[in-house]
LUMTI-91771 format. One record per residue (C-alpha): x, y, z. Coordinates in steps of 0.1 Angstrom, whole numbers, plus 5000, padded with zeros to 4 digits. Example, Ala and Ser with C-alpha at 12.3 -4.5 7.8 and 13.67 -1.06 7.14 Angstrom:
% residues 2
512349555078513749895071
% end
This chain:
% residues 833
355115404722354915484682351815704677349415634644349415834620345816054616344416144583343416514588344616704561341916924564342017004597345717094591344517294559341917504585344517494609347317674589345017934577343518034613347018064629347918244598345518504604345518494636348618564647348818824620351419044645354518724637353418664604353219014587357219054593357018714577354818864545356719174544360218974541358718804510356719124499360019324502361719064483359818984450359019354449362919424447363819164423360519234404361719674401365319574399364819354367362519544349363919904357367219734352366519564317365219954310368220054319370319844296367819924267368520324270372120254274372320084243369920364226372820584243375720364220373220384188373120774191376720834203377720634173375120744145373720374136372620054149375719824146377819554158380819624135381719854105384119704080386519964058386219824022384219554008384919293978382119153964383218793978382818954011379719124007378818723997380218584025377918824047375118754033375218384037376618424070374118264096375618494124375118844103371918954102371719314086374219454061374319844053376420004024378120354028380620544009382220854008381321043972383121313977384221634001382721984000385522243996383422573993380022773982380323113975379423194016382423024029385922834019386622594046384122374048384222044067380921874048381521474033379221374004378021054014376020723995373820494014372020154005368720124014369619904041371820164060369020414054366020274065367320024091370420104103370620454112366920524110367020464153369620704154367420984133365021234155362621304122363621284084361321504058361421444024362421134002366121014002368021163971367220973939368521183909371721283907371221583919369321563944370421543985369721494019370621774037370821814079370822234092374222114107375922084076374022384059375722614085379022494079378822574042377022924052373422764036371922844062368022904064367522684028365022434030363622094006362922233973366022533977368722493955372222603958375622553943379122343961382322273950383421963962386621693955386321313941388521083926387621173893391621313892392721633914390721983902387422043921384422033908381122303908377922153910374222293913372022033943368522023954367421973983365321653984365021584019366121704058366921494082368021554121369521344150372421204163375921054148377721294125375621524106378321764085376821544057375321564027373521254010373421113978372020933954373420623937374020763906376221063918378020783934378720633903380620893886382321003915385520783903385020623939384620213942382920013975386219833975387820123981388920164017388920564014385220524006383520174010382120104045379919804053377919824085377119474104374519354125374419014139372218814149373318714185374718984208376918834230380018774208383018624223386718704209386918394194383818464175385018744168388418654157386918354134384618584118388218814109389918514088386218464070386518784055390218734050390519094046393119264028396219514037394519794035390819664047389819684090387219524105386119664140383919554164382419794182383419894218380219654228380119424215383919364213383219294253380219164252381318894272382119064300379419304303377218974305379718874329379319164349375419174345375418844359377118934388374919214398372019014390373518704415374518954445370419104438368718734442371518654468370018984487366518864481367618514497368918604525366718854534363518564535366018294550366818554577363518624590361718294584364518154605363718384628360218324632360217964627362317944650360418114678357617924672359817574678357617564709354117604692355217334669356317094700352617154720351217044689353316684692351416624728348216634712348916374686350416544659353216324637356516544626354916464589351716664596353516934615355716984585352616994564351417214585354317464579354517434546350717514541351817804563354617964539351917874510350218134526353118374534354118284499350718394482350218764501353918864501354718754465351018934454351319214470355519234460354119234422351719494430354019724444356919634419354119764389353220054405356820144415358420064380355720164354354220494379356520604406359920634386358520804356357321044380360421074401362721104362360021384354360521554387364321604380363721764350363921514326361821564300362021254278359721024283360020684302358820374286359620114312361119794295359019444307359219104295357018814311360418624322361318864342357318774361358718384363362018434366360818654402358618424412361118094409363518314429360818354458359518014464363217794457364218094485360918024505361717634503365317664509364617904538362417734558364117414553366417404584363517564606361017304593363517034599364117134635360117184641359516814628362516614648362716814684360216614711357916804732359816814764362617014740360617194729359317294759363017484765363717534731365817834729366718024696369918074708372617774693375917864704376917694738376617854771379618004791380518164821381318534811383718754835382919074841385319294816386619634822385019904800381719964793379119674803376619764779378919744750380119464768376519274764375619464729378519244720377818924733374418934723375718954686378118634695375218464709373818334675376918394654374918224621371918494628374218744634376118654605373318644581372319014595375719124591375818924548372019074544373119464550376619454534375119274505372419554498375219834503377319644483374519624454374220004463377520054458378119834424375020054408375820424419379620384406378420244370376020474367377820774378380920674355377820674328377221014331377821334305380321484320382221174330382021024293382721334273386721374272388821624249392721604246394821744277391021744290391022084273387422294276387522404242389822334210390222634181391522584150392322754122390522544091392822754064395922534074394122224062394422324026396722274004398222593989400522784019399123143999395523054013396522974053395623294068397623364112393723384120395423274158397423574161399423684193396523934197393823674198395923444222396223744245392423794244391323464251394323444279392523784295388923634297388223604333388123234343390623134318392922934338395522824303395922854266398122614247399022644214400022404185401922604157402522454120404722454094405222294059408022104053409121814026410921524030413121434003413021023991416320864006416920534014416120434046413620584065411420844036411520484015409820274040407920564055405720574014405520214009403520154042401620474031400820373997400119994009397420144031395820424017397220453981395120253950397920263928401120063937404420283952406720183926404320363901405320663923408720643934410720833909407921123904408921133946412421133939412121393913409021623924408921583967406921893970403821663958404421463988404821754020403721684050404021914083406421994114403522024143405322294170403722194205404922374240406222214271403022124283401721934260404521754255404621614295400921524284402021324250404821164267403221014298401720844274404320614260406220324271409520434264410020804277411321054252414321264266412621614275415621794268416521684235413421724230413122094240416222144219415222054185417621694186414421414184410821494176407621254178406221064143402421044139401920714125398820784103397220444104400420274086401319934092404720004109405819884142407420124170410919894164410919984125410720344135411920434169415820564164415120604126416820964112414321214092416021474071413421754060413422044040411922344059410122614046411122964026410523194062412322954077415823124094418122864083416622774049417922474048417522084060417021944096417421614111416021474135416021114152412620954158411820964195408620854199405420744176401520844184398420774165396321034181394621214150395121564166398521604145397421464116397921634084396721664047400021514031401421194022404621244039404921154075403921434100406521504125406021634163408421914172409322154199407022484197410022694209412822564189410222594158409722954167413722974167414122824133411222924111409223324113406623294126404822994127401222994122399322834150396922624140395022514173394622624205393322404232391922644262391122504302388922744323389122774358386222564363385122294344381822304322381722714329379222814307379823184312383523204302382422964273380223214261382623464263385423274242382523184217381923564217385823604214385723394185382723534165384823884164387423784142387123874111387723534096385723364121384223164093387323034088387222894122386222614140386322524173384822154198383022274228383422034259380322184272378622124238379721754236378121704272375021834262374821634230375321304250372621414275370121434249371621094235371020954272367921064273366220954303369020704309370220884343367120894356365620484352368920474370368720744398365120494402367320184404369420314435366020434449364520104449367719964463368120214494364520164502365019744500368019764515366819954545363219744547365419444546367519534579363819704596362719374587365619134601366019334633362619374642361918984642365118964663363919234691360319014688362118684693364118874722361318964742361218734771365618834771364819184776362119174802364018964826366519184822364519454831363119304858366619204874366819574877368019734835366520034835364820174799367220384793370520094799367919894773368020124748371420244749372719894748370019824717371820114701375319964706374019624690372719844653375620054656377819724658375819614631376219914610380019924614380319564608378419594574379819914564383519694570382219444552381119684526384519854523386619544518384419244497381819494490384319714470386619494455383219284443382319644427385819714413385219374397382019454383382819794369386019664352384119394339381819674323383919924316383919914279385020264274387620284295386420514322388820544353387420384382386020594408383720584438381320884441382121014475378521204481376420954470378120664489378820924519375120984522374620574519376620544550375220864574371820664563372420354574374920474608371220654617369020324607370820114620370920324653367120384651365720084642366419874669365020134697361720174678361819814677361519774711359720054721356919934693357419574706357019604747354519904742353120004777353019654792354719594819357319314825355719064840352319084811355119094786357218764802353618584811352218734776355018544759354118234778
% end
């Protein structure tokens, strides 16, 4: 007989409300599921957006400007194309106006004279500055300085209004010039700080032009931060670059599509984790109430009315779950995480980023998940007949007889329990593994962005010490500062592991029709304004004007350099001086045009042979560590061979490695040794520790925000499992009580639950260690625009694995103990009925 439908919507509304508040225990699990999912999504999206902004700020600080691309040299036509381009939002122009040579206090300077237009100074560079006092130079003799540049010139202590005399070089002839400058401003911040910013008037009389690649720099910002490789190539073609010109996109811009793909993947995994959390709990809870919905049909409810009743219950669950999740998310994102960051000793204020779209996205995902998660249980509840509902069981697998197996009975029972409802077990596995995988992905990405990881020096040296006098053209001004006594002094410092030297001597490469002629032509095309044909006769007659250097490296440095070549250099030939490695100096020569060529050079007067040496070029490097200041080709040879043919070659560079990386005590001892030199002003050094500190300053609170993300994920992952297992134990109360009624002791029940937890933990960890690790690697590589080697952080991951094991074991036992309470077996079975 077909039942008649009753229009009792008001009754259904009241039933839904009454049922929700009356069954607080069961509905609390559902509300908690929605609460945790919304809390996770809101917090991760909010804090994740903050982390992305922190990383953007870090990149701005490390590069010294907010730019997407930089172009070397610019014609008026190219500038006009950029100004008219619909893709370019800002154009900043910078010009090298000269270089500092000496002051009365120091004659080995590293400071440059730079001109900046208003757009670059006020907009593109501004985010990389911490403070600015005074004003940008307007008069020809005014300069904007940094304390770092003043210290480099031996002018520490000067301030705004003070004057100093500087000897400098520009493009107006080869003779140095002297000028008295007035400090009109002082700035501090990030990026290159050994610069004096000069006025437009000074630049106009320097002889340089913005169209010259040696001087002009055009900094570009694009309207879209996502540029495909095709778009980048199209823009390059539009610029119609000259032979000497170059256009470079920043690492994050050139890899923007990869980074976006990785971020979308992370967002998808996070949303999947939220979906699995809600779906699993809804499926368990609603399936457990099928008996109740079947009984409602016995008193006249239709399937449609049952469906409406369940939808209204889901609505109540959504209201409380979503509301509570938002409140907890706001509290955590805007208050708790900043406090955690401050407690970690990070003083910089955390400004949590927020966007209204996060609210809409979180609500949308939560609502869709509620609808999808309840779809199948609702369908089952509406389709089941009253008689079928009375005998409904959540286990969907077919019953089979089981023979008693040899081995541990409780283990076998726990294993069979996981096999009973394979779908539920798979969802639990996937849910826990997803949480672990998201944690693994983010902790790996965050650790890879650590200051220690980003910092990398040549040969991973802790310090590089340079004799600056060797960069002077006249060898009479060279000083043997880094002599054998100083080397021994550094080697004898406690904590110093290795010291490697690079020696240097000036050479001449006379003109010859083969390689020397090819090289000089390429150099002129790349770096010089006049054509090579105007200088070739002068080069033939006066090769001393076109000098270069021999750089001697030891065996360890050769091994390091040789490891970077596809075609390896023969070690024996290199050590015996038969072959050399060429520094390419940015010229447009391919390796096939270089390798195998022979090169003859004239050795200096203090050489043993006082004659010529001929090398075969066996390798090519672009590492500017080996760059000289001459136009001729710089050659890298064996240090031992160089010492045999040249008497007492000058040590240009020393790399120092410590026993323990980032050892500040050893660092201070090395710095003290440098400062004790009589010519310490003529020595500069680069410290990995100082570079790390600069990166930390650039990062600000970035790592603290990353820690906040991982804390949220760790908490959510655990609560996900707790919620899921609690719901599962709640639905198995009768089954567990029946087991006790036939002789199983409490201890045996607990042990069986412990085994179940271990199986869940083991399966989830296995899934994370295989599929999750693969996902981690793919996400990492898609966002790894710095080229940092992939490495899983052992300590955080080990701690997470141990925590997962502990929680998976403890939760089922505690859940059963709380649900069973002090009730007897009979009371529990009857209570369920």
